[in-house]
PAKOLKOL-303184 format. One record per residue (C-alpha): residue number from 1; x, y, z. Coordinates in nm, 4 decimals, m for minus. Layout:
> num, east, north, up
> NUM, X, Y, Z
...
end
This chain:
> num, east, north, up
> 1, 8.2653, 10.7486, 8.1596
> 2, 8.6269, 10.7577, 8.2885
> 3, 8.7116, 10.7360, 8.6566
> 4, 9.0336, 10.7866, 8.8449
> 5, 9.0559, 10.5377, 9.1422
> 6, 9.3334, 10.5223, 9.4051
> 7, 9.3384, 10.1944, 9.5928
> 8, 9.4646, 10.2114, 9.9434
> 9, 9.5493, 9.8773, 10.0929
> 10, 9.4739, 9.8361, 10.4592
> 11, 9.7893, 9.6286, 10.5130
> 12, 9.9777, 9.9404, 10.3931
> 13, 9.8594, 10.1411, 10.7106
> 14, 9.6848, 9.9076, 10.9564
> 15, 9.9632, 9.7934, 11.1778
> 16, 9.9868, 9.5603, 11.4809
> 17, 10.1801, 9.6068, 11.7989
> 18, 10.4184, 9.3150, 11.9050
> 19, 10.1238, 9.1754, 12.1141
> 20, 9.9027, 9.1506, 11.8004
> 21, 9.6750, 9.4441, 11.8850
> 22, 9.6155, 9.7439, 11.6637
> 23, 9.8898, 10.0042, 11.6838
> 24, 9.6673, 10.3044, 11.6419
> 25, 9.9224, 10.5706, 11.6451
> 26, 10.1456, 10.3972, 11.3797
> 27, 9.8422, 10.3238, 11.1729
> 28, 9.7323, 10.6939, 11.2019
> 29, 10.0703, 10.8245, 11.0923
> 30, 10.0855, 10.5863, 10.7979
> 31, 9.7320, 10.6863, 10.6928
> 32, 9.8338, 11.0529, 10.7046
> 33, 10.1456, 10.9720, 10.4973
> 34, 9.9240, 10.8070, 10.2326
> 35, 9.6598, 11.0796, 10.2369
> 36, 9.9325, 11.3543, 10.1980
> 37, 10.0805, 11.1792, 9.9037
> 38, 9.7190, 11.1575, 9.7542
> 39, 9.6298, 11.5359, 9.7806
> 40, 9.8178, 11.6180, 9.4727
> 41, 9.5859, 11.4040, 9.2797
> 42, 9.2479, 11.5542, 9.1630
> 43, 8.9130, 11.4234, 9.0627
> 44, 8.9696, 11.0710, 9.1980
> 45, 8.7778, 10.8171, 9.4046
> 46, 8.9240, 10.5910, 9.6762
> 47, 8.8980, 10.2149, 9.7491
> 48, 9.0120, 10.1413, 10.0911
> 49, 9.0772, 9.7583, 10.0520
> 50, 9.0781, 9.6083, 10.4014
> 51, 9.0287, 9.2430, 10.2907
> 52, 9.3805, 9.1360, 10.3914
> 53, 9.4402, 9.3938, 10.6823
> 54, 9.5431, 9.2547, 11.0134
> 55, 9.4797, 9.2982, 11.2978
> 56, 9.1018, 9.3304, 11.3308
> 57, 8.9937, 9.6599, 11.4509
> 58, 8.7681, 9.7304, 11.7505
> 59, 8.4553, 9.9411, 11.7165
> 60, 8.6469, 10.2065, 11.9273
> 61, 8.9353, 10.1839, 11.6834
> 62, 8.7021, 10.2363, 11.3871
> 63, 8.5289, 10.5379, 11.5496
> 64, 8.8740, 10.7041, 11.6048
> 65, 8.9888, 10.6314, 11.2499
> 66, 8.6733, 10.7773, 11.1097
> 67, 8.7370, 11.0832, 11.3247
> 68, 9.0951, 11.1105, 11.1905
> 69, 8.9449, 11.1551, 10.8413
> 70, 8.8181, 11.5042, 10.9503
> 71, 9.2018, 11.5960, 10.9530
> 72, 9.2538, 11.4509, 10.6164
> 73, 8.9369, 11.6045, 10.4500
> 74, 9.1300, 11.7181, 10.1362
> 75, 9.2344, 11.3648, 10.0463
> 76, 8.9070, 11.2113, 10.1263
> 77, 8.6839, 11.4781, 9.9898
> 78, 8.5243, 11.2469, 9.7084
> 79, 8.3776, 10.8973, 9.7322
> 80, 8.5469, 10.6303, 9.9337
> 81, 8.4527, 10.2640, 9.9005
> 82, 8.5592, 10.0369, 10.1913
> 83, 8.6269, 9.6896, 10.0439
> 84, 8.6136, 9.4303, 10.3069
> 85, 8.5616, 9.0458, 10.3655
> 86, 8.2082, 8.9355, 10.4312
> 87, 8.2789, 8.8715, 10.7980
> 88, 8.4036, 9.2255, 10.8380
> 89, 8.0979, 9.3871, 10.6685
> 90, 7.9474, 9.5101, 11.0039
> 91, 8.2641, 9.6728, 11.1045
> 92, 8.3104, 9.8428, 10.7670
> 93, 7.9436, 9.9520, 10.7917
> 94, 7.9993, 10.1017, 11.1303
> 95, 8.3136, 10.2888, 10.9997
> 96, 8.1224, 10.4179, 10.7042
> 97, 7.8417, 10.5464, 10.9207
> 98, 8.0870, 10.7276, 11.1469
> 99, 8.2558, 10.8818, 10.8383
> 100, 7.9174, 10.9821, 10.6904
> 101, 7.8252, 11.1612, 11.0065
> 102, 8.1375, 11.3647, 10.9617
> 103, 8.0211, 11.4566, 10.5933
> 104, 8.2249, 11.2018, 10.3936
> 105, 8.0834, 10.9960, 10.1186
> 106, 8.1802, 10.6407, 10.2382
> 107, 8.0103, 10.2965, 10.1717
> 108, 8.1035, 9.9452, 10.2606
> 109, 8.1259, 9.6603, 9.9913
> 110, 8.2387, 9.3076, 9.9735
> 111, 8.2524, 9.3109, 9.6110
> 112, 8.5149, 9.4920, 9.4098
> 113, 8.2638, 9.5247, 9.1213
> 114, 8.0004, 9.6621, 9.3386
> 115, 8.2495, 9.9234, 9.4840
> 116, 8.3540, 10.0252, 9.1250
> 117, 7.9820, 10.0493, 9.0254
> 118, 7.9070, 10.2905, 9.3230
> 119, 8.2165, 10.4947, 9.2492
> 120, 8.1128, 10.5494, 8.8884
> 121, 7.7650, 10.6502, 8.9619
> 122, 7.7066, 11.0119, 8.9383
> 123, 7.5046, 11.1942, 9.2047
> 124, 7.5089, 10.9139, 9.4614
end
């Protein structure tokens, strides 16, 4: 089975303020730009690779980011695997839960191979 995968790197849209805190508004704008560029693609899955993203996001930041997905429904209408470091798995799981509550197919992973396997499974 062939699969089209778009990898979005966290460091491409998760940006810090000069004080080292998450710059949510800038991060949101960049995610919207990335999603807008992706809407022309059809039948693809997404890996959101946050392994090298800085700064770490708070639970509140993750909730707001998941809420923003509702505005980007067309770009994130298929499966999205969130790839994260082991120490960030709980945060990625919370983000996935928030997104699932909004009707998105999102799962957290610490392994690239596990993420690809989930993305290629039909009916999951």
